[in-house]
C-alpha positions as CSV (number, residue, x, y, z in Angstrom):
1,M,48.6,-64.6,-101.3
2,Q,45.5,-63.0,-102.3
3,Y,43.8,-59.9,-100.6
4,V,40.2,-58.8,-100.4
5,N,38.4,-55.8,-98.7
6,L,36.9,-56.9,-95.5
7,G,33.1,-56.5,-96.0
8,R,32.3,-53.2,-97.5
9,S,35.1,-51.5,-95.8
10,G,38.3,-50.3,-97.4
11,L,40.5,-52.6,-95.1
12,K,42.3,-55.1,-97.2
13,V,43.1,-58.4,-95.8
14,S,44.9,-61.6,-96.8
15,R,42.4,-64.5,-97.7
16,L,43.6,-66.3,-94.6
17,C,44.0,-64.7,-91.1
18,L,46.4,-66.5,-88.7
19,G,44.9,-67.1,-85.2
20,A,47.3,-66.6,-82.4
21,M,45.5,-68.7,-79.8
22,S,48.1,-71.4,-80.3
23,Y,50.8,-69.1,-79.1
24,G,51.2,-68.1,-75.3
25,D,51.4,-70.1,-72.2
26,P,51.9,-73.9,-72.6
27,H,50.7,-74.3,-69.1
28,A,47.2,-72.9,-70.3
29,K,46.7,-76.1,-72.7
30,P,48.8,-78.7,-73.7
31,W,48.8,-77.7,-77.2
32,I,49.8,-74.3,-77.0
33,L,53.2,-73.2,-78.1
34,S,55.7,-71.1,-76.1
35,E,56.8,-67.8,-77.4
36,E,60.1,-69.2,-78.6
37,Q,58.2,-72.0,-80.5
38,G,55.5,-69.6,-81.9
39,R,57.7,-66.7,-83.2
40,P,59.1,-68.7,-86.2
41,I,55.6,-69.4,-87.4
42,L,54.4,-65.9,-87.1
43,R,57.6,-64.9,-89.1
44,R,56.8,-67.4,-91.8
45,A,53.1,-66.3,-92.1
46,L,54.5,-62.7,-93.0
47,E,56.9,-64.3,-95.3
48,L,54.0,-65.9,-97.1
49,G,52.0,-62.8,-97.3
50,I,49.4,-63.2,-94.5
51,N,48.9,-59.7,-93.1
52,F,46.1,-60.4,-90.9
53,F,46.4,-61.8,-87.3
54,D,43.7,-62.4,-84.7
55,T,44.0,-62.9,-81.0
56,A,41.8,-62.3,-77.9
57,D,42.4,-61.0,-74.4
58,M,41.4,-64.4,-72.7
59,Y,43.9,-66.6,-74.8
60,S,46.4,-67.8,-72.3
61,G,45.4,-65.2,-69.9
62,G,46.6,-62.3,-72.2
63,E,49.9,-64.0,-73.1
64,S,48.7,-64.5,-76.7
65,E,48.6,-60.8,-77.3
66,R,51.8,-60.2,-75.6
67,V,53.6,-62.8,-77.9
68,L,51.9,-61.7,-80.9
69,G,52.6,-58.1,-80.3
70,R,56.4,-58.6,-79.7
71,A,56.6,-60.8,-82.9
72,L,55.0,-58.2,-85.1
73,R,57.0,-55.4,-83.7
74,D,60.2,-57.5,-84.6
75,F,59.1,-58.7,-87.9
76,A,56.8,-56.3,-89.6
77,R,55.8,-52.7,-89.8
78,R,52.7,-51.7,-87.8
79,E,50.9,-50.2,-90.8
80,E,51.5,-53.2,-93.0
81,V,49.6,-55.7,-90.7
82,V,46.1,-56.0,-89.7
83,V,45.6,-56.9,-86.1
84,A,42.3,-58.0,-84.4
85,T,41.5,-58.9,-80.9
86,K,38.4,-59.5,-79.0
87,A,36.8,-59.0,-75.6
88,Y,33.9,-60.6,-73.6
89,Y,35.1,-63.6,-71.6
90,P,36.5,-63.2,-68.0
91,T,40.0,-62.0,-67.6
92,S,40.0,-61.9,-63.7
93,P,37.6,-63.3,-61.1
94,G,36.0,-59.7,-60.6
95,P,32.2,-59.5,-61.7
96,N,33.1,-56.5,-63.9
97,Q,36.0,-58.2,-65.7
98,R,33.8,-59.9,-68.2
99,G,30.8,-59.0,-70.6
100,L,30.2,-56.1,-72.8
101,S,29.6,-53.4,-70.4
102,R,31.1,-49.9,-70.8
103,K,33.3,-50.5,-67.8
104,H,34.6,-53.6,-69.0
105,L,35.1,-52.8,-72.6
106,L,37.0,-49.5,-71.8
107,H,39.3,-51.4,-69.5
108,A,39.6,-54.4,-72.0
109,I,40.8,-52.1,-74.8
110,D,43.5,-50.5,-72.9
111,A,44.6,-53.8,-71.4
112,S,44.9,-55.5,-74.9
113,L,46.7,-52.4,-76.3
114,T,49.3,-52.5,-73.3
115,R,49.7,-56.3,-73.8
116,L,50.1,-55.9,-77.7
117,G,52.4,-52.9,-77.1
118,M,50.4,-51.0,-79.9
119,D,48.4,-47.7,-80.1
120,Y,45.6,-49.2,-81.8
121,V,44.0,-52.4,-83.2
122,D,42.7,-52.6,-86.6
123,L,39.7,-54.6,-85.7
124,Y,38.1,-54.9,-82.2
125,Q,35.5,-57.6,-81.9
126,I,32.9,-58.5,-79.4
127,H,33.8,-62.4,-78.6
128,R,30.1,-63.2,-77.9
129,W,26.6,-61.7,-77.3
130,D,26.0,-60.5,-73.8
131,D,22.5,-60.8,-72.5
132,E,23.3,-58.9,-69.3
133,T,24.3,-55.6,-70.8
134,P,21.9,-53.3,-72.9
135,L,22.8,-53.3,-76.6
136,E,22.8,-49.6,-76.7
137,E,25.6,-49.5,-74.0
138,T,27.9,-51.8,-75.9
139,L,27.5,-50.3,-79.3
140,E,27.9,-46.7,-77.9
141,T,31.0,-47.7,-76.3
142,L,32.5,-49.6,-79.3
143,H,31.7,-46.2,-81.2
144,D,33.5,-44.2,-78.5
145,I,36.5,-46.6,-78.9
146,V,36.7,-46.2,-82.4
147,R,36.4,-42.2,-82.2
148,S,39.2,-42.2,-79.6
149,G,41.5,-43.8,-82.2
150,K,42.0,-47.1,-80.3
151,A,40.4,-49.2,-83.0
152,R,39.9,-48.7,-86.5
153,Y,36.9,-50.9,-87.1
154,I,34.6,-53.1,-85.2
155,G,33.5,-56.7,-85.5
156,A,31.4,-59.3,-83.9
157,S,31.5,-63.1,-83.2
158,S,29.2,-66.1,-83.0
159,M,25.6,-65.1,-82.4
160,Y,22.2,-65.6,-83.7
161,A,21.5,-63.9,-86.9
162,W,18.5,-61.9,-85.2
163,Q,20.8,-60.5,-82.6
164,F,23.4,-59.3,-85.3
165,Q,20.7,-57.7,-87.3
166,K,19.5,-56.1,-84.2
167,A,23.0,-54.7,-83.4
168,L,23.4,-53.5,-87.1
169,M,20.0,-51.7,-87.2
170,T,20.6,-50.1,-83.8
171,A,23.9,-48.8,-84.8
172,E,22.6,-47.5,-88.1
173,R,19.6,-45.9,-86.2
174,Q,21.9,-43.9,-83.6
175,G,24.8,-43.1,-86.2
176,W,27.1,-45.3,-84.3
177,T,30.2,-47.2,-85.8
178,R,29.1,-50.2,-87.9
179,F,30.3,-53.8,-87.7
180,I,32.3,-54.7,-90.7
181,S,32.9,-58.4,-90.0
182,M,31.5,-61.6,-88.5
183,Q,33.7,-64.2,-87.0
184,N,31.5,-67.3,-86.8
185,H,31.6,-70.9,-86.5
186,Y,31.5,-72.4,-90.1
187,N,33.2,-75.4,-91.9
188,L,32.4,-78.6,-93.9
189,V,31.1,-80.5,-90.7
190,Y,29.1,-77.4,-89.3
191,R,27.1,-75.6,-91.9
192,E,24.2,-74.3,-89.8
193,E,25.4,-70.8,-90.5
194,E,24.2,-71.2,-94.0
195,R,20.5,-70.8,-92.8
196,E,20.4,-67.3,-91.6
197,M,23.8,-65.7,-90.6
198,L,25.6,-66.0,-94.1
199,P,22.7,-64.7,-96.1
200,L,22.4,-61.8,-93.6
201,C,26.3,-61.0,-94.0
202,R,26.1,-61.1,-97.8
203,D,23.2,-58.9,-97.8
204,A,24.6,-56.2,-95.4
205,G,28.2,-56.4,-96.9
206,I,29.8,-57.9,-93.8
207,G,33.0,-59.7,-94.2
208,V,33.0,-63.4,-92.8
209,L,35.8,-64.7,-90.9
210,P,35.0,-68.3,-90.0
211,W,36.7,-69.7,-86.9
212,S,37.7,-73.4,-86.6
213,P,37.7,-73.8,-90.6
214,L,39.3,-77.3,-90.1
215,A,36.9,-78.2,-87.3
216,R,40.0,-77.9,-84.8
217,G,41.9,-80.2,-87.2
218,F,39.0,-83.0,-87.4
219,L,38.8,-82.1,-91.2
220,A,42.5,-82.5,-91.6
221,R,43.1,-86.3,-91.0
222,P,41.5,-89.5,-92.0
223,R,39.0,-91.0,-89.4
224,D,41.6,-94.0,-88.6
225,N,44.5,-91.4,-88.0
226,V,45.8,-91.0,-84.4
227,A,44.3,-87.9,-82.7
228,T,46.6,-85.1,-82.1
229,V,47.5,-83.7,-78.6
230,R,45.0,-80.9,-79.1
231,A,42.2,-83.4,-80.2
232,Q,42.8,-85.5,-77.2
233,S,42.8,-82.6,-74.7
234,D,40.2,-80.3,-76.4
235,V,37.1,-80.8,-74.4
236,F,35.5,-77.8,-76.2
237,G,36.2,-79.5,-79.6
238,Q,35.0,-82.8,-78.6
239,G,31.7,-81.3,-77.8
240,L,31.3,-79.9,-81.3
241,Y,32.3,-82.8,-83.6
242,Y,33.2,-86.6,-83.8
243,S,29.5,-87.9,-84.6
244,E,29.3,-90.6,-87.4
245,D,27.6,-87.9,-89.6
246,D,30.8,-85.8,-89.2
247,Y,33.1,-88.8,-90.1
248,R,31.1,-89.3,-93.3
249,V,32.1,-85.6,-94.3
250,V,35.6,-86.3,-93.3
251,D,35.8,-89.5,-95.5
252,A,34.5,-87.6,-98.5
253,V,37.3,-85.0,-97.8
254,A,39.8,-87.8,-97.6
255,A,38.8,-89.3,-100.8
256,L,38.9,-86.1,-102.8
257,A,42.3,-85.2,-101.4
258,E,43.7,-88.6,-102.4
259,E,42.4,-88.0,-105.9
260,R,43.9,-84.7,-106.1
261,R,47.0,-85.7,-104.3
262,V,46.8,-82.9,-101.8
263,P,46.5,-82.8,-97.9
264,Q,43.0,-83.0,-96.6
265,A,43.3,-79.5,-95.0
266,Q,43.7,-78.0,-98.3
267,I,40.5,-79.5,-99.7
268,A,38.5,-78.3,-96.6
269,L,39.9,-74.8,-96.8
270,A,39.6,-74.6,-100.8
271,W,35.8,-75.3,-100.3
272,L,35.5,-72.8,-97.6
273,L,37.3,-70.1,-99.7
274,S,34.9,-70.8,-102.6
275,R,31.8,-69.9,-100.6
276,T,30.4,-66.5,-101.5
277,G,31.2,-63.9,-99.1
278,M,34.0,-65.5,-97.5
279,S,36.8,-63.1,-96.5
280,A,39.4,-65.0,-94.5
281,P,39.2,-68.1,-92.6
282,I,41.1,-68.1,-89.3
283,I,43.5,-70.8,-89.4
284,G,45.7,-72.1,-86.5
285,A,49.2,-73.4,-87.1
286,T,51.7,-75.2,-84.6
287,R,54.2,-76.2,-87.4
288,K,55.4,-74.3,-90.4
289,D,54.3,-77.0,-92.9
290,Q,50.6,-76.6,-91.6
291,L,50.9,-72.9,-92.5
292,E,52.4,-73.5,-95.9
293,Q,49.8,-76.0,-96.8
294,A,47.1,-73.7,-95.8
295,V,48.4,-70.9,-98.0
296,E,48.7,-73.3,-101.0
297,A,44.9,-73.9,-100.6
298,V,44.3,-70.4,-101.6
299,G,45.2,-71.2,-105.2
300,L,43.3,-74.5,-105.3
301,T,40.2,-74.5,-107.2
302,L,37.4,-77.2,-106.6
303,A,34.8,-77.9,-109.4
304,E,31.1,-77.7,-108.6
305,E,31.0,-81.6,-108.8
306,D,33.7,-81.7,-106.2
307,C,32.0,-79.2,-103.9
308,A,28.6,-81.3,-104.4
309,R,30.5,-84.5,-103.2
310,L,32.0,-82.7,-100.2
311,E,28.7,-81.3,-99.1
312,A,26.4,-84.4,-99.8
313,P,27.1,-86.2,-96.4
314,Y,26.2,-83.3,-94.3
315,R,23.3,-83.6,-91.7
316,P,21.9,-80.8,-89.7
317,H,23.3,-80.1,-86.3
318,R,22.0,-78.1,-83.1
319,V,23.4,-74.8,-82.8
320,L,27.1,-75.0,-81.6
321,G,29.6,-72.5,-80.9
322,H,27.5,-69.4,-79.3
323,E,28.7,-70.4,-75.8
């Protein structure tokens, strides 16, 4: 495993982050693993050198945080792992149990720490942009959360580049805690982030943590393969991919994977890891072999002509993933 600093911070993270959305309550989604099924994968991730784990308060109604917290307490030392969670989406029906208000964020961090069984998280992230809360209210609250010791750093997730730049400049002007990371939607079949967000992150020294690096498994299988349970039931993912232009990208990945005699997932991840400024794609794994293949991609080098072949079929998309 390789390790890098997350943005301009001193925090060192593995080149892959294991997302914990797949572990929690199988009743929430048909592809989610139970705690008993997920724990061996989390343990294997640690054995492979992954020290970075991402979850959110809304995954499986909070059960993902509970499962991850128990596994890390059993299999790792707290100081050796980097734990990230997120807040924004509704966690109960109440009108104040959502968004980025001071009331909700202060409640959300305490609730996440209780579920995780931890005194602090390493990275506390806003899951989306909140048009209904003044930006200053959100940023000052995040600053207070860091000052209280409940989070070491803060990060953001999918939004427009102008919004993120506004947040960075406001925090700097007020002397508040600065974001060190951006968790955004980026992969071979969705590259719109290359227009503005990625150049902004490179210029500002922000670590990039792409979600859905394999396009929710779309890039990991040939177009004629039978869809997985997740692909068949993932309504959100079906709204992101599966156009003919997207399939042409998959065909290019499949052809190069066959030539290199490696799984498609490794080709797609190796391309992503080769992008300037990439810190740690957030991978999902429901089997140990998926995890092991992903780790092997860290050491896979693609030539410039290989990357050009993979990128050639891409066609522009409308903005996707900010919802």
